[in-house]
Every structure is written in structure tokens, then in C-alpha cells.
PAVEX-266753 format. One record per residue (C-alpha): residue number from 1; residue in three letters; chain; y, z, x. Coordinates in nm, 4 decimals, m for minus. Last residue first. Layout:
BEGIN
  num  residuo  cadena        py        pz        px
  NUM      ALA       A         Y         Z         X
...
% end
This chain:
BEGIN
  num  residuo  cadena        py        pz        px
  242      GLY       A   23.6284   18.1669   m2.5858
  241      LEU       A   23.2441   18.1244   m2.5795
  240      ARG       A   23.0781   17.9853   m2.2541
  239      ARG       A   22.7567   17.8015   m2.2853
  238      PRO       A   22.5439   17.8068   m1.9593
  237      LYS       A   22.5094   17.4580   m1.8173
  236      LYS       A   22.1739   17.3382   m1.8468
  235      SER       A   21.9351   17.4025   m1.5554
  234      ARG       A   21.8764   17.1648   m1.2622
  233      PRO       A   21.5426   17.0009   m1.2328
  232      GLY       A   21.2528   17.1846   m1.0512
  231      GLY       A   21.2766   17.4510   m0.7880
  230      GLN       A   21.0091   17.7252   m0.8841
  229      LYS       A   21.0519   17.7799   m1.2595
  228      LEU       A   20.8501   18.0799   m1.3762
  227      ARG       A   20.6589   18.0234   m1.6927
  226      THR       A   20.5581   18.3635   m1.8558
  225      ALA       A   20.1738   18.3873   m1.9369
  224      ASP       A   20.1331   18.7659   m1.8754
  223      VAL       A   19.7947   18.8504   m1.9772
  222      VAL       A   19.6581   19.1700   m2.1400
  221      SER       A   19.2898   19.2231   m2.1426
  220      VAL       A   19.0009   19.3714   m2.3380
  219      ILE       A   19.1726   19.4788   m2.6707
  218      ARG       A   18.9254   19.5947   m2.9234
  217      ASN       A   19.0512   19.9614   m2.9268
  216      ARG       A   19.3860   19.8847   m2.9972
  215      ILE       A   19.3113   19.6201   m3.2887
  214      MET       A   19.2721   19.8478   m3.5829
  213      ARG       A   19.5026   20.1205   m3.4615
  212      GLY       A   19.7939   19.8736   m3.4004
  211      GLU       A   20.0157   20.0005   m3.6912
  210      SER       A   19.9803   20.3660   m3.5688
  209      GLY       A   20.1694   20.2892   m3.2534
  208      LEU       A   20.0456   20.1238   m2.9209
  207      ILE       A   20.0304   19.7879   m3.0650
  206      VAL       A   20.3691   19.8231   m3.2508
  205      LYS       A   20.5448   19.9396   m2.9381
  204      THR       A   20.3925   19.6415   m2.7329
  203      VAL       A   20.5262   19.4058   m3.0162
  202      ALA       A   20.8693   19.5528   m2.9661
  201      GLU       A   20.8849   19.5362   m2.6094
  200      ARG       A   20.7835   19.1579   m2.5721
  199      GLY       A   21.0093   19.0911   m2.8960
  198      ALA       A   21.3359   19.1733   m2.7156
  197      GLY       A   21.2982   18.8460   m2.5094
  196      PHE       A   21.1219   18.8395   m2.1645
  195      GLY       A   20.8869   18.5311   m2.2177
  194      ARG       A   20.5071   18.5155   m2.2639
  193      LEU       A   20.2678   18.7934   m2.3571
  192      ILE       A   19.8991   18.6854   m2.4035
  191      VAL       A   19.6845   18.9830   m2.5694
  190      GLN       A   19.3101   18.9284   m2.5593
  189      LEU       A   19.1016   19.0462   m2.8265
  188      SER       A   18.7379   19.1462   m2.8628
  187      HIS       A   18.4882   19.1642   m3.1482
  186      MET       A   18.6948   18.9917   m3.4213
  185      ASP       A   18.4662   18.8780   m3.7137
  184      ARG       A   18.6068   19.1300   m3.9661
  183      LEU       A   18.9479   19.1345   m3.8252
  182      MET       A   19.0612   18.8294   m4.0056
  181      GLY       A   18.9855   18.9750   m4.3337
  180      LYS       A   19.3089   18.8546   m4.5086
  179      GLU       A   19.4303   19.2000   m4.5723
  178      GLN       A   19.3701   19.3075   m4.1887
  177      MET       A   19.5596   19.0205   m4.0360
  176      GLN       A   19.8157   19.0228   m4.2753
  175      LYS       A   19.9015   19.3979   m4.1927
  174      LEU       A   19.8876   19.2947   m3.8211
  173      THR       A   20.1243   19.0265   m3.8844
  172      PHE       A   20.3714   19.2226   m4.0963
  171      ALA       A   20.3843   19.5095   m3.8148
  170      ALA       A   20.4529   19.2527   m3.5459
  169      LEU       A   20.7373   19.0867   m3.7469
  168      GLN       A   20.8848   19.4289   m3.8336
  167      TYR       A   20.9176   19.4997   m3.4647
  166      ALA       A   21.0455   19.1613   m3.3636
  165      ALA       A   21.3199   19.1767   m3.6367
  164      ASP       A   21.4128   19.5287   m3.5133
  163      TYR       A   21.4390   19.4144   m3.1513
  162      SER       A   21.6816   19.1403   m3.2473
  161      GLY       A   21.6254   18.7622   m3.1732
  160      ARG       A   21.6024   18.6628   m3.5639
  159      GLY       A   21.9096   18.8399   m3.6515
  158      ALA       A   22.1274   18.5682   m3.4571
  157      LYS       A   22.0421   18.3192   m3.7343
  156      ARG       A   21.8224   18.4294   m4.0224
  155      PHE       A   21.5744   18.7155   m4.0708
  154      GLY       A   21.3672   18.6949   m4.4014
  153      ILE       A   21.0057   18.7524   m4.2878
  152      ASN       A   20.9265   18.3964   m4.1934
  151      GLY       A   21.2405   18.3542   m3.9848
  150      ALA       A   21.0925   18.6322   m3.7538
  149      SER       A   20.8092   18.4063   m3.6579
  148      LEU       A   20.4508   18.3783   m3.7872
  147      SER       A   20.1231   18.1920   m3.6891
  146      LEU       A   19.8028   18.2977   m3.8318
  145      LEU       A   19.4320   18.1818   m3.7935
  144      VAL       A   19.4670   17.9131   m3.5283
  143      ASP       A   19.1230   17.7927   m3.4301
  142      VAL       A   18.9561   17.5991   m3.7172
  141      MET       A   18.7177   17.3074   m3.6678
  140      LYS       A   18.6569   17.1049   m3.9869
  139      ASN       A   18.2989   17.1038   m4.0837
  138      GLN       A   18.3428   17.2594   m4.4295
  137      ASP       A   18.6395   17.0442   m4.5047
  136      LYS       A   18.4484   16.7243   m4.4386
  135      ALA       A   18.1586   16.8438   m4.6306
  134      SER       A   18.3593   16.9049   m4.9444
  133      ALA       A   18.4897   17.2298   m5.0666
  132      SER       A   18.3708   17.3879   m5.4031
  131      THR       A   18.0280   17.5205   m5.3185
  130      GLY       A   18.0250   17.6353   m4.9506
  129      SER       A   18.3695   17.8105   m4.9663
  128      VAL       A   18.6701   17.7140   m4.7763
  127      GLY       A   18.9497   17.9624   m4.7960
  126      SER       A   19.0203   17.9711   m4.4182
  125      SER       A   19.0038   18.3659   m4.3824
  124      ALA       A   18.6299   18.4091   m4.3660
  123      THR       A   18.5803   18.1120   m4.1012
  122      GLN       A   18.2171   18.0015   m4.0783
  121      SER       A   18.2860   17.7286   m4.3286
  120      ALA       A   18.5978   17.6349   m4.1545
  119      PRO       A   18.3894   17.5383   m3.8420
  118      ARG       A   18.4438   17.7377   m3.5093
  117      SER       A   18.6963   17.7140   m3.2343
  116      PRO       A   18.7216   18.0676   m3.0699
  115      GLN       A   19.0053   18.2523   m3.2772
  114      VAL       A   19.3814   18.2469   m3.2596
  113      PHE       A   19.6646   18.4673   m3.3605
  112      THR       A   20.0170   18.3394   m3.3093
  111      ILE       A   20.3181   18.5606   m3.3040
  110      HIS       A   20.6763   18.3997   m3.2304
  109      THR       A   20.9776   18.5954   m3.1522
  108      ASN       A   21.3293   18.4491   m3.1903
  107      HIS       A   21.6577   18.3774   m3.0062
  106      LYS       A   21.6300   18.5716   m2.6664
  105      THR       A   21.2677   18.4524   m2.6310
  104      ALA       A   20.9315   18.6333   m2.6981
  103      TYR       A   20.6201   18.4252   m2.7415
  102      VAL       A   20.3367   18.6667   m2.8407
  101      HIS       A   19.9949   18.4954   m2.8305
  100      LEU       A   19.7033   18.7097   m2.9799
   99      LYS       A   19.3707   18.5781   m2.8528
   98      HIS       A   19.0215   18.6221   m2.9952
   97      PRO       A   18.7502   18.6791   m2.7324
   96      GLN       A   18.4910   18.4418   m2.6380
   95      ASP       A   18.1355   18.5584   m2.6930
   94      ARG       A   17.8986   18.5166   m2.4077
   93      PRO       A   17.5544   18.3910   m2.4462
   92      VAL       A   17.2883   18.4819   m2.1771
   91      GLY       A   17.1027   18.1795   m2.0500
   90      ALA       A   16.7327   18.2213   m1.9995
   89      ILE       A   16.6284   18.0988   m1.6630
   88      GLU       A   16.2933   18.2736   m1.6222
   87      ASN       A   16.1654   18.2692   m1.9687
   86      ALA       A   16.2253   17.8852   m2.0540
   85      PHE       A   16.1051   17.7793   m1.7010
   84      THR       A   15.7733   17.6378   m1.8258
   83      SER       A   15.8858   17.5636   m2.1834
   82      ASN       A   16.1462   17.3003   m2.0715
   81      ARG       A   16.5126   17.3758   m1.9359
   80      LEU       A   16.4195   17.3527   m1.5642
   79      THR       A   16.3055   16.9933   m1.6070
   78      GLU       A   16.6370   16.8940   m1.7615
   77      SER       A   16.8253   17.0050   m1.4465
   76      ASP       A   16.6338   16.8114   m1.2139
   75      LEU       A   16.3397   16.9349   m0.9935
   74      GLN       A   16.3455   16.7961   m0.6219
   73      LEU       A   16.4874   17.1479   m0.4911
   72      LEU       A   16.2085   17.3313   m0.6623
   71      ASP       A   15.9413   17.1299   m0.5070
   70      ASP       A   16.1049   17.1880   m0.1460
   69      ILE       A   16.1256   17.5418   m0.1952
   68      SER       A   15.7512   17.5610   m0.2729
   67      THR       A   15.6854   17.8865   m0.5162
   66      THR       A   15.5406   17.6514   m0.7976
   65      ASN       A   15.1947   17.6187   m0.6536
   64      GLY       A   14.9880   17.4560   m0.9093
   63      GLN       A   15.1448   17.1309   m1.0480
   62      PRO       A   15.5077   17.0896   m0.9822
   61      ALA       A   15.7387   17.0219   m1.2735
   60      ARG       A   15.8478   16.6588   m1.2658
   59      GLY       A   16.1720   16.5300   m1.1098
   58      ARG       A   16.0144   16.3593   m0.8239
   57      THR       A   15.6412   16.3000   m0.8965
   56      ARG       A   15.6857   15.9205   m0.8992
   55      PRO       A   15.7487   15.9198   m0.5085
   54      ASN       A   15.3915   16.0001   m0.4424
   53      SER       A   15.3339   16.1837   m0.1242
   52      PRO       A   15.5063   16.5010   m0.2267
   51      THR       A   15.6656   16.7016    0.0880
   50      LEU       A   15.5174   17.0542    0.1266
   49      SER       A   15.2116   16.9479    0.3070
   48      SER       A   15.4264   16.7579    0.5732
   47      PHE       A   15.6078   17.0822    0.6575
   46      ALA       A   15.3464   17.2116    0.9073
   45      SER       A   15.3599   16.8809    1.0891
   44      PHE       A   15.7333   16.9582    1.1926
   43      PRO       A   15.6649   17.0493    1.5610
   42      ASP       A   15.4662   16.7205    1.6255
   41      SER       A   15.2369   16.7542    1.9139
   40      ALA       A   14.9606   16.9119    1.7310
   39      ALA       A   14.9863   16.6589    1.4465
   38      SER       A   14.9575   16.3685    1.6993
   37      THR       A   14.6361   16.4819    1.8053
   36      ARG       A   14.5331   16.5710    2.1842
   35      ALA       A   14.1852   16.4516    2.2739
   34      THR       A   13.8793   16.6628    2.2637
   33      ASN       A   13.6905   16.7631    2.5957
   32      SER       A   13.8663   17.1062    2.6073
   31      PHE       A   14.0271   17.3345    2.8624
   30      ALA       A   14.2956   17.5213    2.7011
   29      ARG       A   14.6323   17.3392    2.6933
   28      GLN       A   14.9255   17.4588    2.9091
   27      PRO       A   15.2548   17.4165    2.7400
   26      ILE       A   15.5055   17.2446    3.0018
   25      THR       A   15.7920   17.4650    3.1090
   24      PRO       A   16.1441   17.3166    3.1749
   23      ALA       A   16.2665   17.4409    3.5034
   22      LEU       A   16.5043   17.7441    3.4766
   21      ARG       A   16.2448   17.9914    3.6142
   20      GLN       A   16.1521   17.7848    3.8961
   19      ARG       A   16.5160   17.7012    4.0026
   18      CYS       A   16.5792   18.0810    3.9848
   17      SER       A   16.3063   18.1677    4.2405
   16      SER       A   16.4193   17.8597    4.4703
   15      CYS       A   16.7692   17.9959    4.4862
   14      ILE       A   17.0581   17.8110    4.3067
   13      PHE       A   17.3666   17.6930    4.4981
   12      SER       A   17.2385   17.3347    4.5846
   11      GLY       A   17.3590   17.1757    4.9078
   10      PHE       A   17.6609   16.9479    4.9575
    9      ALA       A   17.6428   16.8107    5.3139
    8      ARG       A   17.7953   17.0016    5.5811
    7      PRO       A   18.1288   16.8821    5.6948
    6      ALA       A   18.1260   16.7290    6.0703
    5      LYS       A   18.2613   16.9691    6.3170
    4      PHE       A   18.5516   16.8886    6.5502
    3      ALA       A   18.5520   17.0534    6.8821
    2      ALA       A   18.7998   17.3237    6.9627
    1      MET       A   19.0545   17.2590    7.2080
% end
């Protein structure tokens, strides 16, 4: 019977050459009689010159070197708007487009022409002049320039939801926009369509036709703003005739 052997003690599986290579290395200093300073042992000592020593300098424009990242991060938004940075951070004004809202339902068609909010004195079609109107009327903000529906041009009851009513409404609206000088200040136009009534196709045909030649080249975008119900409350019971 073989003699029982005692288990060997757990030894390291790393050879001596690998152990020396993985051991933490201590940086060797050159021979010198001077003592080691704390700044030399601190790896972040190079950043000490970038940090302002006086806490009262926070929020002010840096004096001298302005390329330091730490100095730029300590500036507030108001400091960047002064004369020192005025030429470097100059904002570019962006004109908001006029909007033509088309709300087409199965019963009617609504067209609304909207401009960016501005005082009535700066709106040509508002009818407010600088001599006859009061200061309150001149400073009144105006955004809606024209709002019409099929009922405004003579259609009644079921006729307001027809294709012909929407076509005549779109042609009449574009004519009013031109006669009242609303196209004078319009540089760009955004068409917003809502609903799936007959007026949706009718207004599109008018814009693409000869009636829409005044605004066709100024359209920058066409947006569909139709509201789609996802779940929500139960709809009304459909109307049944007969």
C-alpha cells in the first residue's frame, strides 16, 4: 500500500522575473544634498498656478492670460457679455417665420395667419398709426393678423365642409393678405396643417396654384399638427340618421 503524502504548502505561481517587473517602482532621485520639497512630490502642483488665490476674483474677467480653462469656467454669464468678450461671443439674430394654420374638419375649414409677436405700431396691417393712436394701443402686442372660416365668405350649414368652400376660402385669404400688406414684412412662412377634412387638400391646391404664387417661394417648412388619440376616454356614439 502506498504511503500517504502530506499536501504541499501553497506556493506562488509567479516566477521571480515577473514578480520583479510587477513590483511597484520607486522613482530614483539624482544624487543631491537638497531635501525633497512637497511640491515635487505632489503630482497636482502644476495646477496650483491656475487656481486664483483670492476668492473675491471669482466672477470677474481674468487679468493678463485669458486662455486658462479654469479662469473661463469661473466666469458668470454676465461677465461674458461685457465689452471684453463682445466680439468673440456675438449672438446671431434669427427671424421667426410667419405661420399659416389650416384646421380642416369634416364640417368646416379654419385658416389663421399668425406673425411673431410684435407691437401694433410695427405691424402694417393693424391700422394703428403713430399720431392718432394712444401709447397703450401702440404697445399692444399683435400676433394674429387674419382668421377666417368658410362661414365668413357666405357658406352655411353643410356647405361649409365642402371642398369648394375650402378652395374659395383659401383663395380669399391669400387675396386679403396681399391687399392688406401682410406680405410686406413676411420673409419666411411655415404652413401648419391639422385635421383630415376636405379643406386640407383644397388649401394645398391653392398654394400650389396661381393664387399661391406670392407665398410659395417663402415657405420654409410644412408641419402636420393633427392630434392622434392614443387610448384616452371613450368617444361619443356615432350619429345615426334614419
